[in-house]
C-alpha positions, 0 to 999 in steps of 0.5 A: 290879533293873535298872541305872539311869543318872542324868540331871541336869536344871536347872529352876526350883524353881517348875517342879519343885514344880508338876510334882511336884504334878501327877504326884503325882495320877497316882501318879508321881514326876518320875523316873517322868514323865521315864522315860515321856517318854523311852520315848514319844519312843523309840516315837514316833521324836521328841518325842511331842507337837506343839511350836509357837509360840503365836500373838500373841493367846495370848502376850498373854493368857499375859503378862496372866495372868502379870502378874495383869492382866485376870483375871475372878472369882471369881464368886459366881453363875452369872449373874455369870459368864455376864454377864462371859463375854457382855461 
């Protein structure tokens, strides 16, 4: 087996848990995902995706979701969903 090096990263327990759950669907561990990210960064010559600040409207919606405000649903029919979407 090839030699490996350790990287220690501090993240919130919630972020770690959510990432583990996501990567599990791809058959990946956090370590696998970090390795993929680092290799893609090397190939790309930088961060392999666009990084930008969200616009004010998006930030407002994210805050509302985080605070559980203005959330629609669940809907018990397609008609009630469509009515809510059209309002």
